C-alpha positions as CSV (number, residue, x, y, z in Angstrom):
1,X,86.4,120.8,20.6
2,X,83.0,121.3,22.2
3,X,81.9,124.3,19.7
4,X,82.2,121.7,17.0
5,X,80.5,118.8,18.7
6,X,77.2,120.9,19.1
7,X,76.5,121.0,15.8
8,X,77.2,117.4,14.8
9,X,75.3,116.1,18.3
10,X,72.5,118.5,16.7
11,X,72.7,116.8,12.9
12,X,72.4,113.6,14.4
13,X,69.5,114.0,16.8
14,X,67.6,115.4,13.6
15,X,68.6,112.5,11.4
16,X,67.3,110.3,14.2
17,X,64.3,112.8,14.7
18,X,63.9,112.5,10.9
19,X,63.8,108.8,10.8
20,X,61.3,108.1,13.7
21,X,59.0,111.0,11.9
22,X,59.3,109.2,8.4
23,X,58.1,105.8,9.9
24,X,55.4,107.6,11.7
25,X,54.2,109.2,8.6
26,X,53.9,105.8,7.0
27,X,51.8,104.6,9.6
28,X,49.9,106.8,10.2
29,X,48.2,107.5,7.1
30,X,47.3,103.1,7.4
31,X,45.5,103.9,10.8
32,X,43.3,107.1,9.5
33,X,42.7,105.5,6.1
34,X,38.6,105.2,5.7
35,X,37.9,105.6,2.2
36,X,39.5,107.3,-0.7
37,X,37.7,109.6,-2.9
38,X,36.2,107.8,-5.7
39,X,38.5,105.5,-7.7
40,X,39.1,106.7,-11.5
41,X,39.4,103.9,-14.2
42,X,41.5,104.3,-16.9
43,X,43.7,101.7,-19.3
44,X,47.4,101.4,-19.7
45,X,49.3,98.5,-21.9
46,X,52.0,97.2,-21.6
47,X,53.6,95.1,-24.6
48,X,50.9,92.6,-25.8
49,X,49.3,93.2,-22.6
50,X,46.7,95.4,-21.8
51,X,45.0,96.6,-18.3
52,X,42.7,98.2,-16.7
53,X,43.6,100.1,-14.3
54,X,41.5,102.2,-10.9
55,X,43.2,104.7,-8.8
56,X,42.5,106.3,-5.7
57,X,43.7,108.3,-3.1
58,X,43.4,109.6,0.6
59,X,46.4,111.4,3.1
60,X,49.5,109.8,2.7
61,X,47.9,106.9,0.6
62,X,47.5,106.0,-3.0
63,X,45.7,102.8,-4.4
64,X,46.2,101.4,-8.0
65,X,44.4,97.9,-9.1
66,X,45.2,96.4,-12.4
67,X,43.0,94.3,-14.1
68,X,44.5,91.8,-17.0
69,X,42.7,92.2,-20.2
70,X,41.8,88.5,-21.7
71,X,42.5,89.3,-25.3
72,X,46.1,90.5,-26.1
73,X,47.2,93.2,-28.4
74,X,48.8,91.9,-32.4
75,X,50.8,94.9,-32.1
76,X,53.0,95.5,-28.8
77,X,52.5,99.0,-27.0
78,X,53.9,101.1,-24.6
79,X,50.7,103.7,-23.0
80,X,49.9,104.5,-20.0
81,X,52.0,106.2,-17.1
82,X,52.1,105.0,-13.6
83,X,54.7,105.4,-10.3
84,X,56.9,102.8,-10.9
85,X,55.5,101.2,-8.0
86,X,52.6,100.7,-9.3
87,X,53.6,98.8,-12.5
88,X,52.2,95.6,-13.7
89,X,55.0,92.1,-12.6
90,X,56.1,90.9,-15.9
91,X,54.8,87.9,-17.6
92,X,54.0,85.0,-18.2
93,X,50.7,85.7,-16.5
94,X,48.3,83.0,-15.3
95,X,46.0,81.7,-17.4
96,X,42.8,82.6,-15.4
97,X,39.7,84.5,-16.1
98,X,40.6,86.9,-13.6
99,X,44.1,88.1,-12.7
100,X,44.1,91.5,-10.4
101,X,46.9,93.1,-9.0
102,X,46.3,95.6,-6.3
103,X,49.3,97.9,-4.9
104,X,48.5,100.7,-1.8
105,X,51.7,102.8,-1.6
106,X,52.1,104.7,1.8
107,X,53.8,107.6,2.9
108,X,53.9,111.8,3.4
109,X,54.7,113.4,1.5
110,X,56.1,111.0,-0.8
111,X,55.5,107.0,-0.7
112,X,57.9,105.0,1.7
113,X,56.6,101.7,1.1
114,X,54.3,99.9,-0.8
115,X,52.0,96.6,-0.2
116,X,51.0,94.4,-3.4
117,X,48.1,91.8,-3.5
118,X,48.0,89.4,-6.8
119,X,44.9,87.5,-6.7
120,X,43.8,84.7,-9.7
121,X,41.2,83.3,-8.0
122,X,37.9,85.0,-9.2
123,X,36.2,83.9,-5.5
124,X,38.7,86.2,-4.0
125,X,36.4,89.9,-2.8
126,X,39.6,91.8,-2.6
127,X,41.0,93.3,-4.6
128,X,37.8,93.6,-6.8
129,X,37.9,93.6,-10.5
130,X,39.6,96.7,-11.8
131,X,37.0,97.9,-14.2
132,X,34.5,98.0,-11.8
133,X,36.2,99.3,-8.9
134,X,34.5,103.0,-9.0
135,X,33.6,103.0,-5.4
136,X,35.6,104.4,-2.6
137,X,36.2,101.3,-0.2
138,X,39.0,99.6,-1.7
139,X,41.6,101.9,-0.4
140,X,40.2,101.6,3.4
141,X,40.3,98.1,2.9
142,X,43.5,97.9,1.6
143,X,45.0,99.8,4.6
144,X,43.2,97.5,6.8
145,X,44.6,94.6,5.2
146,X,47.9,95.7,5.9
147,X,47.4,96.3,9.6
148,X,45.3,93.3,10.0
149,X,44.8,91.0,6.8
150,X,40.8,91.2,7.8
151,X,39.6,92.1,4.3
152,X,41.1,89.8,1.7
153,X,44.2,89.0,3.5
154,X,48.1,90.3,4.0
155,X,50.0,91.6,1.4
156,X,51.7,89.1,-0.7
157,X,54.6,91.4,-1.5
158,X,56.1,94.7,0.5
159,X,58.6,96.9,-1.3
160,X,60.7,99.5,0.2
161,X,60.7,102.8,-1.8
162,X,64.2,104.2,-0.7
163,X,63.6,107.7,-2.5
164,X,61.0,108.2,-0.5
165,X,62.5,107.5,2.8
166,X,65.5,109.5,1.6
167,X,63.5,112.6,0.7
168,X,61.3,112.6,3.6
169,X,64.2,111.6,6.3
170,X,65.4,114.7,5.0
171,X,62.4,116.8,4.8
172,X,62.1,116.3,8.3
173,X,65.9,116.1,9.5
174,X,65.9,119.6,7.8
175,X,62.8,120.6,9.9
176,X,64.3,119.4,13.2
177,X,67.5,121.0,12.9
178,X,66.3,124.3,12.4
179,X,63.7,124.1,15.2
180,X,66.4,122.9,17.3
181,X,68.8,125.7,16.2
182,X,66.9,128.3,16.5
183,X,65.3,127.3,19.9
184,X,68.9,126.9,21.2
185,X,69.8,130.5,20.2
186,X,66.5,132.0,21.4
187,X,67.8,130.6,24.9
188,X,71.2,131.4,24.4
189,X,69.6,135.3,24.4
190,X,67.3,134.5,27.2
191,X,70.3,133.1,29.4
192,X,72.7,136.3,27.9
193,X,69.5,139.0,29.0
194,X,68.7,137.4,31.9
195,X,72.4,137.0,32.8
196,X,72.8,141.0,31.8
197,X,69.9,142.0,34.1
198,X,71.3,140.3,37.1
199,X,74.4,141.9,36.9
200,X,72.7,145.3,36.7
201,X,70.7,144.2,39.5
202,X,73.5,143.0,41.9
203,X,75.3,146.2,41.0
204,X,72.2,148.4,42.0
205,X,71.9,146.8,45.0
206,X,75.7,147.1,46.1
């Protein structure tokens, strides 16, 4: 019974370590975020609506900034592949000159949570208009807003990315399990050798 409990205890400990590490590797990228690598601007289309999209990235972070185009399409079109967490909200949209949707996803190696800002006031400085968001500061500002809300307010929405959590936790838990298992084997080997050496010493002394 004791032999069966040891692998179970190791598995439970590994799972706890995996979950804690998953949380840590979601928070750490936000804490160390400074700047991105410079946003790339493209266009996507969802039905009658087109969006400018600026994207940037850093360790454990992805930034997606969407700006709604003012004119609608005469023929519906679906073009531009983006992660599910970055998809624009469903219509109807506010009838304003500027409607922006900024989303920051955090987590490593997979993203585990997404934070979203939706802005319809042109005086709101964050996120900036997607079609001109080609600098490397928006990602850092977004991370700062998540933690402090000092660059444009805290996120309006938070979305848990369960698939990312499951995969990351499995990776970290598996690594922890192997590490604990190997460490336990090495300790047994060292103890066994120490026991043999002790017996030899006692035998020679006798």
